[in-house]
N, C-alpha and C positions, 0 to 999 in steps of 0.2 A: 218664532216657526217651529212646523212639527221635526221631532226627534230625527225621523229619518229624511229631511230634506226633500222629500219630493218634492220633484217639482211639476206644473201644470202648464202645460202649452198654452200660448197666445191664443193658440189655432185648434188647442187642443186635440195634437197630433201628432204628440211626444216633446222634448225636449224644446226649449228656447233655443232658434240658432240662430247665428248672425244674420240670416235674412227676413229672420219675424221681427229682427226688431223694429219700433214704430220708428219711423223717418224723425219725429221731434225727438226721440229720442236720442238717436243718432246723432242729430244735434244737440242735444247737450252734452255728449260724451266729448267731442271736436271741438267745440266751443268752450266747454269748463278744460278739457285738456289744453288749450291755448293759454288761458285765464290762469292756469295751476303752474303751466311754464314759467311764465312772465313772476307768477308771484315766489314760485321757488328759486328762481335768478335773484331777485331782489331780498328774499331771505337769506341766501347766499352773501352776499354783499353786507347788509346789517351783518350779519353773524361773523364775517370778517373787521369790520369794524369795532364789534363790539371786543373783540377776543384782543384785538389790538391795545384797544385802550384796559383792560385787563391785564392782559401783560406789562404795562405802562405803569402800573399800581400795584403791581405786586411788590410785596413784601419780600420774598427771598428768592435768592437763583433759583429755587426749584421749582418753585409757580410760576414764576417767569418762562421758565422753559417748558412745562408743561402748555401753558397757555398758546406758547408758541407752535409748538409740537401739533397740539390740536388745529393751530390755524394752517397749518402747511399741509396738515392731511386732509384739509377741506376743502384750499385749494386743489390739490391732485384731484381730489375726489366728487367734488363739485357734479361735474357733467354724470359721473355713473350712477350717484345717487339722486340726481333728477330723472335719471333715463329709470332709474330703477323704480321711483316711487309712479314716476307716469304710468311706466306698466302696467303696475299694482292696479292703481286706480281704472286703466280702461280694462284691465280683467275684469274687476269687477263690473261693469257696463257691457262686456263680452257674454260673461257668464254669468249674467244678472237671475238671481233664482236656486242658482248652484254655488255659486262664491262664497266662500266662509273666509272674512279677515281674521288676522291672527287672533285678533284681541278677541272675537267671540267665543275663542276654543283656548284661549292659553294666558287669560287673564286670572288676576288672582282668587278672585271668585270662584273661579271654574278649579282652580289646585286644590288635593287633598292637600289640610294640612299635617297628617302624617307620613308627604312627601317632601313638606318643602327642603327636609336637609338634605336632597339629591336636587335642588336647583343651587346649579353656582351664583356662589353672593353678586359676584357682577350681575348675572345674568338678571339675578332678583331685583336688586339697584336700579336698573335700566327697564324692568317689568313695573316697578312701582311707578318709577319718571310719566312713563306710555300712560299707564292707566290715570294716575294724575291729572297727564295733558288731557285725555280724551274727557273725563270728567269736569274739568275745567270751561273744554270750546262746546259739551254738551250742555252746559247751564248757561255758558254765555251768550249762546246763542239759539236758544231752544225754538224761538218762534219762525226764523225761519228756514232750521231744519224741521220744525213740522211740516210748516207748508213745503218744502220739497220734498218729503215724506209721502205727505199726502198726493201731488201732481205726478210722482215716478210711480204710486202704485194705480194710480189712475192709469197710467198709459199702460201698465202689465197687468190687466186684471185678472191674469189667468194662475199668475205670481204671488208667493206670498211670503211675502218680504219680512221681516224683523229691521228694528229701525237700524242696526249694527251695518244691515247690510246692501240697506240701499247705500247707491253709488253715492260719493260724494260725503260720505258721512267721517264725524272725526272720525269713527273708529277702520274706516277704509283709508284715510290720507294718514293717518298716526300709524296704520298698521305700517303702510309702503314707508313710513321715514324709519321705523323701528327696524326692517326689514334689509331696507339700503346700509344703514349705523351699523347693522352688526357684521359688515365688512371692514368698519375703519376702524386700522391701523393705532388705537391709542389706547392709553390706560383709561381707568374705568371712570378716575375724577376725570377726566379731561372728557371724555365721554357724556360725563353728567354734563358739564357745565354747556356741551353744545348742545343736548337734551334742556339744559334752562335756557336757554339762548331762544331755539327752535320755541318751545312753549310760550314766552315773553312776545316773539315778533309772529308766533302763530296769533296769541290771541288778539292781536291789533289789527291783523289783517284782513281776515277770515270773513268780516261782514259783509264787505262791498263784493267779495267771491261768490259767497251765498246770496248777495242780491243780486248778482248778477244773472247766480242759474237759475232762482224764481223766475226773472224777469225772460227769461231763455225760455221758459215753458210757458209764460202769462202769452208772449209775444205769439208764441206757436199756437194757441187757443187752449193751452191746458188748463181747467181751472182757472179762468181769471179774477174771479172772486173769492179764492180759498185765502180763509184766513180774514176777514172785512168781517166788518159786521156786517148786521142785519138791513142798520140804516144803508151801511156806506154801500153793502151791494145793489141794492135798493137804487141809491144815485148812478151806483156805476154802471147800472143796464143801461143799452140804449133803448129810447125808445121802438116800440114795434112799427112798422113800416111792413109796405105793401110791394118794395120794390124786394130787387133778387139780393139776396143775403150776401154779406160780403163777409167772403172767408179771410182768415190769417194771412197776413202776409208772407209769413212764412212758416212751412212746420205743419198745416195745416191739411197735408195732403192725406195722412194716414186718416182722417179724421171725417175727410167731405164722404156723404154720403152721396148717391147716388140724382137723390133728392134734391140737395143744395146744387150738386153740377148742374142737373137741368135747369132749375131755377136760372141761375148764369148765366146758361145757354139761350135760354128765352129772353133775356135781355140785352143778351148783346146786340149790336150793330148786322144786317146783313144777313140773320141766320134765317135760312131756309131746310125745306124739305129734302129729304131725296127722292123721292116722287110725289106729284101734283094729290092735293088731298081728293078724297073721291068728290064725284058728284051725285046727284040726286040719285038716289035708288040703290048707289055706289057702296061695299061694302071695304074697311079695309081688312089688309089682310092681318089674320092674329100672329102671334108670337111662333105659335107651332108652326103654322104655312111657311112664315117666313121664317123658322131655321130649316124646315123641308128643303124649301127652294134653295136656299146656302148651302145645304148639304149635297144636293146637286153638281152646284157649281165651286165643290172643295175642294176638286182631283184635281181642276182645271186650271183653278186660279193661282195666279202668281208662279204660272211655269212659263211665258212668254216673257222673250223681254223690256216688253214695251209694259211689260206690269210690274216691273219690280221698281221703277221710280214712281207711278201711278200713286194717287191717295185714292183709297176706299172710298171716299165721296165722289172721284171720280168715275171709277170701274163699278159703281156696284149697282147704279139705275140700271145701265148697259145689261146688263149678267143677269139681272132680275128681269127686264124687260123679255129678256133671251129667252128665258126658262120660262116666263108665264105669258107667253102670247103678248104681251104689252099690258097687264093686267093690273100689275101690281102697284096696288097701293097699300101704302104703308103708316101704322097708325104714329100721334104724333111722342109715345114713350118711347117705343122702337125705334122711330127715328132721332131719339136725342141718346140712343143708344147709340146708334151705328155711327154720329156724326163723332161724338168722345171717342168711341174706339179709334176713326177713322184721324182724328187728332193726335191721338196717343203713337199711333204708326208713324203718321207725318212727322213728330219729334224723332223718332227711331231713325226713320231714313232721313231726315236732314242732320243726325246727328254728327257732326266731324270728329267723334271718337270716337267713330267704328270708322274699321276697310268697309268700300265700298260693296265687295262680293257678299261681307258678311254680314253687312245690313240688305242686300237680296234676302238672301236666306231670310232671314229672322223675318223678313217683310212678306213672304208668302204665306206666315200663320197670322194674316189678319181674320178671315174668314171664321177659322177655328175658334179663335179670341172673341169674335165677334157672336160666334155663336153661344161662348159660355156666359158673356155677360148679358145675352139676350135671358138665360135661364138664372142668370144670378144675380142679380141686382147689387147684391154686397160685393161685388167683384170690385167695383172701384174704389172701396173704402176699409176691404180685408186684405192687410199686408202679407196674412200667409196663405192668402188663394192658389195651389199649385201653379196653376196656368202664370200668375204674377212670378211666383219664384224660380218657374222655368226659364221665361224670358229673362229674369235677372242672370240667370247664370249662363243660359247662353252668350246674354251680351260680354258680362264679366271677363268669361271664356276668350272671348275674341278681342280685349282689349291691346292685346300688344300683336295679335295675329299680322301676317304680311305673307305676299302670295308666295308660292315655290316656286324655283324654276322648274320650266318645264321637263316631265321625267320623272322630278323629284317626288316621294310620295308624302301626303299631308294628312296625318291622323285625325288633327283637329276634326278641319273642313268636312274627312270624310264621316266623323261622328254628327257634327251638326247637321250635315246632309240626312243621315239616318233618321235621326230625331224627326226636323222637320217633315220626311216623309211618313213616317210613320204616324204623325198628327195627322198630316192631307188625307192618308190613305184607310185610316182607324179610328179617328176621331166622328163620333156621330154623338151621344149625348153623354157618354158612361166619362166625369171629370178623372175616374184614376186612373183613366191614360196618362194622364198629365204627372201625376206621382209617380206611375210608376217608370216614367223616362227622366220624369228629378232624378231619381236617385240609381240607376243605369249612369246616364249622363255625369253624375256627381262624382261614382264610382270612377270611368273615367278620367275624369278629373285630377281626382285625390290621385290615382297612380301617375299621370302625366307629370303633376307638379312634385312629387316624393321623386322622381326620374329627373326635373329641373334640379330639384333643391341640391341634391346630391351636385351637380353639377358647377349652380353655386356656390355649390359650399369649395369645392375645390379649386374657383376664383376668388374667393373671398383670401380663403388661409394664406394662395399663392400672392395677393394683393398686397397682405398684411407681413410676411413675411419678407418682399419684396420694401416694402415700407420700414420696417425694423432694420433692414438690412444699410438703406439708402441713409434713414437716421444716424446710425452706429458710424458707416464711412464717414459722414459730416460732420458729427461728434468730434470722431478721432480726430481727423484732418484739424478741428477747431483747435483742439488741445495743443496738438502740435506746433501749429502755426503761434499761437498765443505766447507756445513757454520759449520757443526760438524767435520770437521779433526782438530785433534789436540787439542780439545775439551774432556774431563771428562762428557760426556753426560751418565747418569743412564742408567743400560740395562731397564728400565722400558720405558724410555724417548724416547731412541731409537727403543724400537717397536711401541710407540707409534707414531713416526715420521715415521717410513719405512710402516707400515700397516693400519695407521689411514689418519694421515696428507698427506699422499704425496697421496690418494684418491682427494683431496682436491686442490692441487695444478694440479691435471690433470686438474680436474674438470676447472679450471680458467683458463688454459692454452689451452685447448679444445673451451672454451666459447669465451675466449674474446680474445684469444689469444699472443702470445708472446710480443709485441710490446705497449700492453695494461698497462694502470695506474693498473690497478687491478693485473695483472699478476708482475708487480714490487712492488704491495704491498703488495703482497702474499709473496716474497720473502723477504722483509723484513720484516715481522712478524712472521717467517723461524728464522731468525737471533734473533728478540725478544726471542723466544721460545727460543730457542738454550741456548742463554744468560742468560735467567732467572733463570738456570738448574746449567750454570757454568760461573759467572759473569767475563769476562778475559779484560785485566788485572785487577788485587784490585789496589786502590786508597782510599785514604781515606772518601773520598763519595759514597765508590762503594755501601755499605751495604742501604744508606739510598736510593739511588736510586731503587733498589733491590725492599725496602719497598713502596715505590710509587709506581713503575712501574709494582709490578706482579699482581696485580688485574687488571688492565687492558687488559696484554696479558693475564689473564685468559680469561676473556668477551670475546676479542676478538678469543679467538680460539674457544669458544663455540659455540660464534655466527657464526661462520667458519662453524664449524658442523653441526650446523642445517641448514644453508643454503645449504648446499648438500642432508639434509635428510638424516641422519648418525641414525645407531640405538641410540636413545633414551638412552638404557642404555650402551650400549656401549661405548657412548658420556659421560656418567657422569663415568664411569669406567677409561677412559682419561684424562677428568679432573683430576680426587681425584689423579693420578698420577704425573701428570703434578705440581699438589700444593703441592704433598709433595713431590719431588723432589725441588721442589723451598723452602720450608719451610727446607729439608736439609741444602742447600746452603745458607740460609741466617743466620742457624745455624752454619757455620764452619766460615762464616764469623765474625760472634760476637764472638767466643771462638778463632781467630784465623786470626785477619787480618794480618797476612803477609800469607795466604794460600795460595799455588799455584796447579795447577793438579798435578801428576805424571807424572816424567821427560820423564816415557816410554811411556803414552798415548799418548804425543803431539808425540812422534815419529814414533809410530806404526800406530797410524791414518794413513788411503789414502786419498790422498789429488787427487778431482777430480773436473776438470774444466767442468764450461758450453758450453756446445759444441754450436760453428758456427751456425747462423741462416740458411746458407743452405749448413752444412758439413751434409753427408748423418750417419745416425745416425745404420742403418744395413747392416752387412756386410761389415768390412774393411780389407778381406784380405791384408795381407805383400807382397804379392808375386810379381814379375814386371812381365809384362806382355808386350809385344812387341808393343811399342806406334802404327803399323799398326792396331793392334787388337783393339789397344782400340778405334781408328779412327775409324774401321768398325761397332764396336760396337756402338759408335755415333752416325753414321751416319745412322742406325739404324731407318724407320719412323713405325709413328705406322698403322698398316695394313698390314706391310710387312709379306710374308710369308716365313716359315723356315722349317729345316727339324732337328730335336731333336734324338740321338741316347740314347736311351734305352735299356738296357742289348742287346745291339744286334738288338733292333729291332728299324728302323727310324716311330719317328710320325710327322706327318702334322701336323703344329700350326700356327696362325695369332699371331702378336705382338698388342696384344689387346690395352694395358695401357703401360705408362712410368711412374713410380708412383715418383713425381719430392722429395717428401720430404723424402725419403726412398733411390733413386735412384733404386728400384725396376721395373724390366721390366716383365709385367705380359702375358703370353701367353696363347690362349685357340683355341681349333678345333674348326670343319668348323660350331658345333652346338652353339657354342659360351661358352661354360664349359670347367675350366680353367684346361689346365693338365703342366703345366710348371709356375716354378718362377725362376728368376734369379736376382743377383744385375747387377752393371754396371763392375765391374772384375772379377766376376763371368761367366758372359756372353762374356766377351774378352778371357777369359782362354780355355769356352768350346769349341768358335770358332778355335780360335788358336790348340786345341789338336783334332779338326774337328770331333767334336760331336756335332756340328749345323754347320749348311750349307744355306746360302739363296737362296730359288726359285725368277725362274725370272717369274715374274707375266706381263710381258710387253707382245704386241701385238704379235701372234705366227707366224700370216701368214709375218709380217716383218720381226720376227725374223729369220725366214727361209726364206727369199729371200734376206735377208741381208749374210744370211749364205753361199746362193749359190753363191751369187756374191763372195764374196771372195775366195770361192773353184773354180770359174771360172776364174778367174785371176790368183790363183797359179798355174794353172795346164793348163794353155792355152799356146801356141807352141809362142816364140817370136819372 
């Protein structure tokens, strides 16, 4: 790759954006992302088993502790690691050509030998392990990697990619693992053991992963013969036929040329022309004449309510007849263009993912888009065409839109109205107008997005804070219940524990965390408090132990309440209640050495176990939900748009956050305000019941074109 990392756009008009990515490339990103997520899940499960076996076979306690610590850290961080790797790989796709994996600039080959002493020994060992893993994977999967690189470079011909920059390359995947492992809190020896496990496990599992990635692109029609021998290529090619070309079932949208689409159109059942073929002595309107007639009707087209849901096929013959005194005759090629554009907008006007008001607004662009397609037949195959990108941007911004109440200002609706009006009033044949409007609309949406992101961040922060508070409260209550279970604790002390002491436990947990020494000390002190009012089991030395320990327990209790700035008068009252209960327990021991609590108390007290660190604390319904709905809920990504049914009214909202502590899914409206909250099981249940449906926020033009290809293929005459 060039040293300055210059990026040549696919469209020749600047850096590649996510809107310029070919659909087949986007499909590869999405399908490989799902496959990588499953692969990482299996990877962690196998690593867990392997570390347990190593710990079991360890020769020393030190080594055993090392393996157990590594196993525990991996369990705690597996979701974070997986998310980090997924984000790293996704970034390589979205920033194709610009993204430089960590290894491409940080490998040992690129390190100045004179500066090796500056590299920390632990970092150096980790880097050597990563370099070794990359080299091993490249050597083992040389052929599938070459085919994948060839196909990816074919997809983005305007971008010069080094092998390490090809998404899904070993450098990308291992770079993501290295970045994620940097945050692991473990000794370098344990980290090297983990990396060695990854080395072994990845080496045995990436074969199917790369095969699936290549198959995805082959199914999309991207160099299906790549990597075959000349003889095999000849055998693999279908025989030539005069029938309509069979476009790939998936991903063929970006490379469906007008000629291919026209051929499919000619072979479909019931194909008809917009106007009848010319009679003897009559001639077709040429493209320039047709475009001129379309310009005459452009300003008024789509402004009447009747036209908001009418197909271009239905309206155009009447409109052309009106402006040409009934003498309009359209040539076959132009006729095919009209049908294709009409089918595109039919898809948009029927798309349930867009609000009817927005569909009507976008539908008014049919004539201008038709004029673009008539002048530029590459319009259908060129993903970066400004008119296509503008349509995609308008539809994408409108996904979460809902009508405002009467009298409320609606900036997005006003902006889209302005854009549509500019196109209808100003567009003749200068396509640069679409570039101008696209840039202006993106500035508007960027400002709007930043405003909404600030609000959404406040919602996330508030929800995460509430979730931490809920978890701390539940864990503190669980500690008290567990330690007091089966104990004859006086009511006054129980009240102190549940009303006063629980606040201290929550404070320590929120401040220090559940793995801290302070939290362990707080739990230990809780046990001492309960023991001091009901010392079980009673032995000969119990009375003396209580006499010596009680003052220190009281002092620690008072100091803890002072630390959280508890009301001094309430603290004094709590201390008095504790001391009184301790005195009664001491007296009971003095008068009855064989003292035991009432057996009824032992059997009636509930036993509550402290929850595991990664077990959700909120909303644990026992209802069994079909696994496919649970998988769909788990696959829902932050930023996804859905429709939620409330009292037979559908609300459009976006998943703003997944609170991992409590597994709560927080949804907000387009303004960033919270409108719904679900637990993990509740979300899956709502999906199963049809009360939540996903909205497709993919590029609408590309979805429409893919739908047209499927429709034409299914209706053609074979």
